[in-house]
C-alpha positions as CSV (number, residue, x, y, z in Angstrom):
1,X,315.3,-201.5,-59.6
2,X,314.3,-202.5,-56.1
3,X,310.9,-201.5,-54.6
4,X,311.3,-198.3,-52.6
5,X,308.9,-199.6,-50.0
6,X,311.4,-202.3,-49.2
7,X,314.2,-199.7,-49.0
8,X,312.2,-197.5,-46.6
9,X,311.2,-200.5,-44.5
10,X,314.7,-201.8,-44.2
11,X,316.0,-198.4,-43.1
12,X,313.3,-198.2,-40.4
13,X,311.7,-195.1,-42.0
14,X,308.1,-196.5,-42.1
15,X,306.0,-196.0,-39.0
16,X,302.4,-196.6,-40.2
17,X,300.6,-197.3,-43.5
18,X,296.9,-197.4,-44.4
19,X,297.3,-200.3,-46.8
20,X,300.7,-201.8,-46.6
21,X,300.4,-204.5,-49.2
22,X,298.5,-202.3,-51.7
23,X,301.1,-199.5,-51.3
24,X,304.0,-201.8,-51.8
25,X,302.3,-203.2,-54.9
26,X,301.5,-199.8,-56.2
27,X,305.1,-198.5,-55.7
28,X,306.4,-201.6,-57.5
29,X,304.3,-201.4,-60.6
30,X,303.9,-197.7,-61.5
31,X,305.4,-194.2,-61.1
32,X,303.4,-192.7,-58.2
33,X,302.8,-189.0,-57.5
34,X,302.9,-188.4,-53.8
35,X,303.1,-185.4,-51.5
36,X,304.5,-184.1,-48.3
37,X,303.4,-180.8,-46.8
38,X,305.6,-178.2,-45.2
39,X,304.0,-175.4,-43.2
40,X,306.1,-172.1,-43.3
41,X,306.2,-171.6,-39.5
42,X,309.8,-170.3,-39.7
43,X,312.2,-169.0,-42.4
44,X,314.2,-172.2,-42.4
45,X,313.5,-175.9,-42.4
46,X,315.0,-177.9,-39.5
47,X,316.4,-181.3,-39.1
48,X,312.9,-182.9,-38.5
49,X,312.0,-181.7,-42.0
50,X,315.2,-183.0,-43.3
51,X,314.1,-186.6,-42.6
52,X,311.1,-186.0,-44.8
53,X,313.3,-184.6,-47.5
54,X,315.4,-187.8,-47.4
55,X,312.2,-189.9,-47.9
56,X,311.3,-187.7,-50.9
57,X,314.7,-188.4,-52.4
58,X,314.5,-192.1,-51.8
59,X,311.1,-192.1,-53.6
60,X,312.3,-189.9,-56.4
61,X,315.4,-192.0,-57.0
62,X,313.1,-195.0,-57.5
63,X,311.1,-193.2,-60.2
64,X,308.3,-191.6,-58.2
65,X,307.2,-188.0,-58.5
66,X,307.3,-185.8,-55.3
67,X,305.0,-182.9,-54.7
68,X,306.4,-180.5,-52.1
69,X,303.4,-178.7,-50.8
70,X,304.2,-175.5,-49.0
71,X,301.5,-174.2,-46.7
72,X,300.9,-170.7,-47.8
73,X,297.3,-171.2,-46.9
74,X,297.4,-173.5,-43.9
75,X,300.2,-171.4,-42.5
76,X,297.6,-168.8,-41.7
77,X,296.0,-171.3,-39.2
78,X,298.8,-173.5,-37.8
79,X,298.8,-177.2,-37.3
80,X,297.8,-178.2,-33.7
81,X,299.6,-181.6,-34.0
82,X,302.3,-182.0,-31.4
83,X,301.5,-178.6,-29.9
84,X,300.5,-177.8,-26.3
85,X,299.8,-174.1,-27.2
86,X,298.5,-172.2,-30.2
87,X,300.9,-171.0,-32.8
88,X,301.7,-167.4,-33.3
89,X,299.8,-165.7,-36.2
90,X,302.0,-164.7,-39.1
91,X,301.5,-161.9,-41.7
92,X,301.1,-162.8,-45.4
93,X,304.5,-161.2,-46.1
94,X,306.2,-163.5,-43.5
95,X,304.4,-166.6,-44.8
96,X,305.4,-165.9,-48.4
97,X,309.0,-165.1,-47.4
98,X,309.2,-168.4,-45.5
99,X,307.8,-170.3,-48.5
100,X,310.6,-168.9,-50.7
101,X,313.2,-170.0,-48.2
102,X,311.8,-173.5,-48.1
103,X,311.9,-173.8,-51.9
104,X,315.7,-173.1,-51.9
105,X,316.4,-175.6,-49.2
106,X,314.2,-178.4,-50.6
107,X,315.9,-178.0,-54.0
108,X,319.2,-179.0,-52.4
109,X,317.9,-182.5,-52.0
110,X,315.0,-183.0,-54.4
111,X,315.4,-182.5,-58.2
112,X,312.7,-180.2,-59.4
113,X,314.0,-180.0,-63.0
114,X,311.9,-181.1,-66.0
115,X,308.9,-182.0,-63.9
116,X,310.7,-184.6,-61.9
117,X,309.1,-182.9,-58.8
118,X,306.6,-180.2,-58.3
119,X,306.4,-177.5,-55.8
120,X,302.9,-176.3,-55.0
121,X,301.5,-173.7,-52.6
122,X,298.1,-174.5,-51.0
123,X,297.4,-170.7,-50.9
124,X,296.4,-171.2,-54.5
125,X,293.1,-172.9,-53.5
126,X,292.7,-172.1,-49.8
127,X,292.8,-168.3,-49.7
128,X,290.0,-167.7,-52.1
129,X,287.6,-170.3,-50.6
130,X,284.0,-169.3,-50.0
131,X,283.4,-170.3,-46.4
132,X,279.7,-171.3,-46.7
133,X,280.5,-173.3,-49.8
134,X,283.4,-175.0,-48.1
135,X,281.3,-175.9,-45.1
136,X,278.6,-177.4,-47.3
137,X,280.9,-179.1,-49.7
138,X,283.7,-180.3,-47.4
139,X,282.7,-179.8,-43.7
140,X,279.6,-182.0,-44.2
141,X,281.8,-185.1,-44.6
142,X,283.6,-184.8,-41.2
143,X,282.3,-186.1,-37.9
144,X,283.1,-183.9,-35.0
145,X,282.9,-186.8,-32.6
146,X,285.4,-188.7,-34.7
147,X,287.7,-185.7,-35.1
148,X,287.8,-185.3,-31.3
149,X,289.3,-188.8,-30.9
150,X,292.3,-187.8,-33.1
151,X,295.5,-187.6,-31.1
152,X,296.4,-184.1,-32.4
153,X,293.2,-182.8,-30.9
154,X,293.0,-184.9,-27.7
155,X,296.2,-183.5,-26.3
156,X,295.0,-179.9,-26.8
157,X,291.6,-180.2,-25.3
158,X,292.9,-179.9,-21.7
159,X,294.4,-176.5,-22.3
160,X,291.8,-175.4,-24.9
161,X,291.5,-175.9,-28.7
162,X,290.5,-173.0,-30.8
163,X,287.9,-173.3,-33.5
164,X,290.5,-171.8,-35.8
165,X,292.8,-174.8,-35.3
166,X,289.9,-177.3,-35.4
167,X,289.6,-176.4,-39.0
168,X,293.2,-177.5,-39.8
169,X,292.3,-181.1,-40.4
170,X,289.6,-180.1,-42.9
171,X,292.1,-177.9,-44.8
172,X,294.9,-180.5,-44.9
173,X,292.3,-183.1,-46.1
174,X,291.1,-180.7,-48.8
175,X,294.8,-180.3,-49.9
176,X,294.9,-184.1,-50.6
177,X,291.6,-183.8,-52.6
178,X,292.9,-180.9,-54.7
179,X,296.3,-182.7,-55.4
180,X,294.5,-185.9,-56.3
181,X,292.3,-183.9,-58.8
182,X,295.1,-181.7,-60.2
183,X,298.0,-184.1,-60.3
184,X,296.6,-187.6,-59.8
185,X,298.3,-187.7,-56.4
186,X,297.7,-191.1,-54.8
187,X,299.8,-191.1,-51.7
188,X,300.3,-188.7,-48.8
189,X,303.4,-189.0,-46.6
190,X,304.2,-187.3,-43.4
191,X,305.6,-187.6,-39.9
192,X,303.8,-190.0,-37.6
193,X,302.2,-187.0,-35.9
194,X,300.2,-186.4,-39.1
195,X,298.4,-189.7,-39.1
196,X,295.0,-188.3,-38.2
197,X,295.2,-185.6,-40.8
198,X,296.3,-188.1,-43.5
199,X,293.3,-190.4,-42.7
200,X,291.0,-187.4,-43.1
201,X,292.3,-186.7,-46.6
202,X,292.0,-190.3,-47.7
203,X,288.4,-190.4,-46.5
204,X,287.5,-187.2,-48.2
205,X,289.0,-188.4,-51.6
206,X,286.9,-191.5,-51.2
207,X,283.6,-189.7,-50.4
208,X,284.0,-186.9,-52.9
209,X,285.6,-188.6,-55.9
210,X,285.3,-192.3,-55.1
211,X,289.1,-192.5,-55.5
212,X,291.3,-194.8,-53.5
213,X,294.3,-192.9,-52.1
214,X,296.8,-194.0,-49.5
215,X,298.8,-192.8,-46.6
216,X,302.2,-193.6,-45.1
217,X,303.9,-192.0,-42.1
218,X,307.6,-192.3,-41.2
219,X,309.5,-192.5,-38.0
220,X,310.1,-189.3,-36.1
221,X,313.7,-188.6,-35.5
222,X,314.2,-189.5,-31.9
223,X,317.0,-190.7,-29.7
224,X,317.1,-194.0,-27.8
225,X,315.2,-192.3,-24.9
226,X,312.3,-191.4,-27.1
227,X,313.1,-187.7,-27.2
228,X,313.0,-185.7,-30.4
229,X,316.5,-185.1,-31.9
230,X,317.6,-181.8,-33.4
231,X,317.4,-179.6,-30.3
232,X,320.4,-177.6,-29.2
233,X,321.1,-175.0,-26.5
234,X,320.3,-172.4,-29.1
235,X,317.1,-174.1,-30.1
236,X,316.3,-176.1,-33.3
237,X,319.0,-177.5,-35.5
238,X,318.3,-175.4,-38.6
239,X,319.2,-176.2,-42.2
240,X,319.9,-172.5,-42.9
241,X,323.7,-171.9,-42.4
242,X,323.0,-168.4,-41.0
243,X,320.9,-170.0,-38.2
244,X,323.1,-173.1,-37.5
245,X,326.6,-172.9,-39.0
246,X,327.9,-175.9,-41.0
247,X,330.4,-176.4,-38.2
248,X,327.7,-176.5,-35.5
249,X,325.6,-178.8,-37.7
250,X,328.5,-181.2,-38.2
251,X,329.4,-181.2,-34.5
252,X,325.8,-182.0,-33.5
253,X,325.9,-185.2,-35.4
254,X,329.5,-186.0,-34.5
255,X,328.4,-185.9,-30.8
256,X,325.3,-188.1,-31.0
257,X,325.0,-190.9,-28.5
258,X,326.5,-194.3,-29.1
259,X,323.0,-195.8,-29.1
260,X,321.7,-193.4,-31.8
261,X,324.4,-193.2,-34.4
262,X,323.5,-196.4,-36.4
263,X,319.8,-195.4,-36.4
264,X,320.6,-191.9,-37.7
265,X,322.8,-193.4,-40.4
266,X,319.8,-195.4,-41.6
267,X,317.2,-192.6,-41.3
268,X,319.0,-189.5,-42.7
269,X,321.8,-190.6,-44.9
270,X,322.1,-192.7,-48.1
271,X,325.0,-194.8,-46.8
272,X,324.4,-198.3,-48.1
273,X,322.8,-200.7,-45.6
274,X,325.6,-203.2,-46.1
275,X,328.1,-200.6,-44.8
276,X,325.8,-199.5,-42.0
277,X,325.4,-203.2,-40.9
278,X,329.2,-203.5,-40.7
279,X,329.4,-200.3,-38.7
280,X,326.8,-201.6,-36.3
281,X,329.3,-204.2,-35.1
282,X,331.6,-201.5,-33.7
283,X,331.6,-200.8,-30.0
284,X,333.0,-198.2,-27.6
285,X,335.5,-195.8,-29.1
286,X,335.4,-197.5,-32.4
287,X,331.9,-196.0,-32.9
288,X,333.6,-192.7,-33.4
289,X,334.2,-193.8,-37.0
290,X,330.5,-194.2,-37.5
291,X,329.8,-190.8,-35.9
292,X,332.4,-189.1,-38.2
293,X,330.7,-190.7,-41.2
294,X,327.2,-189.6,-40.0
295,X,328.4,-186.0,-39.4
296,X,330.1,-185.8,-42.8
297,X,327.3,-187.3,-44.8
298,X,324.5,-185.3,-43.3
299,X,326.5,-182.0,-43.5
300,X,327.3,-182.8,-47.2
301,X,323.7,-183.3,-48.0
302,X,322.5,-180.1,-46.3
303,X,325.4,-177.7,-46.9
304,X,327.4,-179.3,-49.8
305,X,330.7,-181.1,-50.0
306,X,332.9,-178.1,-49.6
307,X,331.3,-177.0,-46.3
308,X,331.3,-180.7,-45.1
309,X,335.1,-180.9,-45.8
310,X,335.7,-177.7,-43.9
311,X,333.7,-178.8,-40.9
312,X,335.5,-182.2,-40.9
313,X,338.9,-180.5,-41.1
314,X,338.1,-178.2,-38.2
315,X,336.9,-181.0,-36.0
316,X,340.0,-183.1,-36.8
317,X,342.3,-180.2,-36.1
318,X,340.7,-179.4,-32.7
319,X,339.9,-182.9,-31.4
320,X,342.9,-184.5,-33.0
321,X,345.2,-182.2,-31.2
322,X,346.8,-180.9,-34.3
323,X,346.1,-177.3,-33.4
324,X,343.9,-174.5,-34.8
325,X,341.9,-174.6,-37.9
326,X,341.0,-171.7,-40.2
327,X,337.5,-173.0,-40.4
328,X,336.9,-172.8,-36.6
329,X,334.0,-170.5,-35.6
330,X,335.6,-167.1,-35.0
331,X,334.8,-163.8,-33.4
332,X,336.9,-160.7,-34.1
333,X,337.3,-157.8,-31.6
334,X,339.1,-154.6,-32.1
335,X,341.8,-153.1,-29.9
336,X,339.4,-150.2,-29.1
337,X,336.8,-152.7,-27.9
338,X,339.3,-154.5,-25.8
339,X,340.8,-151.3,-24.3
340,X,342.6,-152.1,-21.1
341,X,340.7,-155.3,-20.7
342,X,337.3,-157.0,-21.5
343,X,335.4,-159.0,-18.9
344,X,335.1,-162.7,-19.7
345,X,331.3,-162.5,-19.5
346,X,331.2,-159.7,-22.1
347,X,333.4,-161.7,-24.4
348,X,331.2,-164.9,-24.0
349,X,328.1,-162.9,-25.0
350,X,329.9,-161.2,-27.9
351,X,331.1,-164.6,-29.2
352,X,327.5,-166.0,-28.7
353,X,328.8,-168.6,-26.4
354,X,326.4,-167.4,-23.8
355,X,323.0,-165.7,-24.3
356,X,323.5,-163.3,-21.4
357,X,325.9,-162.3,-18.6
358,X,323.9,-164.5,-16.2
359,X,324.3,-167.6,-18.4
360,X,328.0,-166.7,-18.8
361,X,328.5,-166.4,-15.1
362,X,327.0,-169.9,-14.6
363,X,329.3,-171.4,-17.2
364,X,332.3,-169.9,-15.5
365,X,331.4,-170.7,-12.0
366,X,330.5,-174.3,-12.9
367,X,333.9,-174.8,-14.6
368,X,332.6,-174.8,-18.2
369,X,335.0,-172.2,-19.7
370,X,338.7,-172.5,-20.5
371,X,341.0,-170.2,-22.4
372,X,343.8,-172.0,-24.2
373,X,343.2,-175.1,-22.0
374,X,343.4,-173.0,-18.8
375,X,340.2,-173.1,-16.7
376,X,338.6,-169.8,-16.0
377,X,336.7,-169.9,-12.6
378,X,336.3,-166.2,-11.8
379,X,333.4,-164.3,-13.4
380,X,335.4,-161.1,-12.9
381,X,338.2,-162.4,-15.1
382,X,339.6,-159.8,-17.5
383,X,340.9,-160.6,-21.0
384,X,343.8,-158.4,-21.8
385,X,345.9,-157.7,-24.9
386,X,348.9,-159.8,-23.9
387,X,346.7,-162.9,-24.1
388,X,346.6,-162.6,-27.9
389,X,350.3,-163.2,-28.5
390,X,349.5,-166.7,-29.7
391,X,346.2,-168.4,-30.5
392,X,343.2,-167.4,-28.3
393,X,340.8,-170.4,-28.1
394,X,337.8,-170.4,-25.8
395,X,336.6,-173.9,-24.9
396,X,333.0,-174.2,-23.7
397,X,332.3,-177.5,-22.0
398,X,334.1,-180.4,-23.6
399,X,333.1,-180.0,-27.3
400,X,332.6,-176.4,-28.2
401,X,335.7,-174.5,-29.4
402,X,335.8,-170.8,-30.5
403,X,338.6,-168.7,-31.7
404,X,339.0,-165.0,-30.8
405,X,341.0,-162.7,-33.1
406,X,342.2,-159.2,-32.0
407,X,342.2,-156.7,-34.9
């Protein structure tokens, strides 16, 4: 079997390593236990986490053992990395609920059966710490001067960094120490924004236990302009189908830029590199084939083959001109709701195509709304019963289609 380090490197997933040659040698000669942390800041993982899940699966497929560490303890503090403001405080109940949601989503990609992977909660050792003992035992090994040079802290100093958040690096470093002791964990992986925290953990393992541990970060999911991917008009691109429907999820990847599709295929799918290299030769409209493959593969991984097929069929029916699809996002309204007529702005809000009447008015006046391919330009436009004699399809912009059914 090939060395997973070479696989990750070839697909462009590796950003930084602490000891590149040693890590590659280690991954080639033994089964390594490694970990990635997930702080429960929401009740769903998003597509940024998904890239980390893909890395875990690559590692697991090559015989290594993942530890998915959910931050039931660190979630009480909040990681300042990549933040310009302080995170909102969460209750214990919210944190525990979010951790349970993470377990379900991680299990869709990573195999936790028969000890092939472990899920651990850092609340097990962080919540019962004695503060004085922690300061004496752990805090003594950290230099404040050195910590302040870390990128995750530097960008916060201008607006103010709380002492609460300043402790986060110590806690994440302590996580690595505990996992090294409990599970012989030798490698921490994370997004490139976690570099400083990973270095802190490696240094702590060396000072406390005289153990050599390693760190590797992977590429952040960004477009060709250097902007993070996974942001939509509604916010983050969530893995929870109740937050981002499989259809919306599929359409996001179907509509990625020409300059981004090949990179996305490398980073967040398991499509063989030989096939990706062939697809990279395509240009112009031919790249749509690569986009269709990307959308299908990622949706299948996150939502399963059945939902991926439904999303694909819906997209082909709408964009291929073959008419309506049963799987198209749909909103039902009753005859009583419709009455003698419903304003287009009210309908847009009800169908969640606009967050407010104001947003709906802007969409209409800017030419962004059509009904059955007929442009609606008047914000006072009324939708009436006779319009439902055939299909009733609202088109928002060029790529969002929504069906309205009158009950």
